[in-house]
C-alpha positions in Angstrom: 0.0 0.2 0.1 2.8 2.3 0.9 4.6 1.9 -2.7 1.4 2.5 -4.4 0.5 5.6 -2.1 4.4 6.8 -2.8 3.4 5.6 -6.6 0.5 8.4 -7.3 2.0 11.2 -5.0 4.9 10.8 -7.6 2.8 11.2 -10.3 1.3 13.8 -9.0 4.1 15.6 -8.6 5.3 15.1 -11.8 2.2 16.3 -13.1 2.5 19.4 -11.0 6.0 20.2 -12.2 5.1 19.4 -16.0 1.5 22.4 -15.6 3.4 24.6 -13.7 5.4 26.1 -16.4 1.9 26.8 -18.2 2.1 30.2 -16.1 5.0 31.2 -18.8 2.8 30.3 -21.8 0.0 32.5 -20.3 2.2 35.0 -19.7 3.3 34.9 -22.5 0.3 34.7 -25.0 -1.2 38.1 -22.8 2.3 39.5 -23.7 2.1 39.0 -27.1 -2.1 40.4 -26.9 -0.7 43.5 -25.8 1.8 44.3 -27.6 -0.2 43.2 -30.8 -3.6 45.5 -29.8 -1.6 48.6 -27.9 1.6 49.0 -30.4 0.7 46.7 -33.5 -3.1 47.8 -33.4 -4.1 44.0 -34.2 -5.2 42.1 -31.5 -6.0 39.0 -31.9 -9.0 37.1 -31.6 -7.6 34.0 -29.9 -5.2 35.0 -26.8 -7.3 35.9 -24.6 -9.2 32.9 -25.3 -6.6 30.3 -25.7 -5.4 32.4 -22.0 -8.0 31.1 -20.0 -8.4 27.8 -21.7 -4.4 27.3 -20.5 -5.6 28.8 -17.1 -8.0 25.6 -16.1 -5.4 23.1 -16.8 -2.4 25.4 -14.9 -4.5 25.3 -11.4 -6.3 22.2 -11.6 -3.5 19.6 -12.3 -1.7 21.6 -9.3 -4.6 20.8 -6.9 -3.2 16.9 -5.7 0.4 17.6 -4.8 -0.3 20.4 -3.6 -2.9 18.5 -1.6 0.0 16.7 0.0 2.1 18.8 0.4 -0.3 20.6 3.1 -0.6 23.7 0.7 -4.8 23.9 0.8 -6.2 26.7 3.3 -6.9 24.9 6.6 -8.0 25.5 10.2 -5.7 23.9 11.9 -6.1 25.1 15.4 -7.0 21.3 16.4 -4.6 19.6 14.3 -2.0 21.8 14.9 -1.8 20.8 19.0 -2.4 17.3 18.5 -0.3 14.3 19.1 -0.5 11.0 18.8 -3.3 8.8 17.5 -5.8 12.4 18.1 -3.4 13.7 15.0 -3.9 10.5 13.1 -7.4 10.5 13.2 -7.8 14.0 12.1 -5.0 13.5 8.9 -7.1 10.7 8.0 -10.7 12.6 8.3 -9.0 15.6 6.4 -8.0 13.1 3.7 -11.2 11.6 3.1 -13.1 15.0 3.3 -10.9 15.5 -0.3 -11.9 12.1 -1.6 -15.6 12.9 -0.8 -14.7 16.3 -2.7 -12.9 14.4 -5.4 -15.4 11.8 -5.7 -18.3 14.3 -6.3 -16.0 16.6 -8.6 -15.4 13.6 -10.8 -19.0 12.2 -10.9 -20.8 15.2 -11.9 -17.1 16.6 -14.2 -17.2 13.5 -15.8 -20.6 13.0 -18.0 -20.2 16.9 -19.0 -16.7 16.2 -20.1 -17.5 13.9 -22.0 -21.4 15.1 -23.6 -18.5 18.1 -24.9 -16.0 15.5 -26.4 -18.9 13.2 -28.1 -20.2 17.0 -29.7 -17.1 18.5 -30.7 -17.9 21.4 -28.2 -16.8 25.0 -29.1 -16.7 28.2 -27.8 -18.9 30.1 -29.9 -16.9 32.6 -30.2 -15.0 34.1 -32.6 -12.3 32.2 -32.8 -14.6 28.9 -32.6 -11.7 26.4 -30.9 -12.9 22.5 -29.9 -12.7 22.8 -25.5 -13.5 19.0 -25.0 -9.7 18.9 -23.7 -9.6 21.8 -21.2 -13.2 20.4 -20.0 -11.4 17.2 -19.6 -9.1 18.4 -17.7 -11.6 19.0 -14.6 -12.8 14.7 -13.9 -8.1 13.9 -14.9 -7.9 16.5 -12.0 -10.7 15.0 -9.7 -9.1 11.5 -10.2 -6.1 12.5 -9.4 -7.5 14.4 -5.8 -8.5 10.9 -5.2 -6.4 8.8 -5.3 -4.5 11.8 -3.8 -6.4 11.2 -1.2 -6.0 7.7 -0.8 -2.9 8.0 -0.8 -3.1 10.6 2.5 -5.0 8.2 4.4 -1.9 6.0 3.7 0.5 8.3 4.5 -1.4 8.7 7.6 -2.2 5.4 8.9 2.1 4.6 8.5 2.7 7.5 10.0 4.9 8.6 7.3 5.1 10.7 4.4 6.9 10.7 0.8 
């Protein structure tokens, strides 16, 4: 079980490491758009929309690894002072709440993403790109969150972390 938890955490770390570079792509797109709009008087129809479509994967794919790092907002007044078994119980409860959130998110996002894929949904803008790849990131991130939540339960019970 511990090896599986380590593998899940490693996968989420790699995903996080890959997704964090999207911020530079987004910044570059916005810089290009500003230069194109104000210096060349020739704004693009696709720049702001592509930046918006990339922003979702940027923050969604970092969430599961951020859960492992303890980087999400938390009220840890009780858990920071807890010791022994109480600390383990609180860590497991927190991981189970994250698991429940991930399962709910997966349950409701997967049908919408699949429907966008089946219909070839577009944004209906002037550029009109297909948007199912961006919509598929949400159920993928939710699945990674579910797996990381299970890994956090294992880490809490074993008393170790990756």
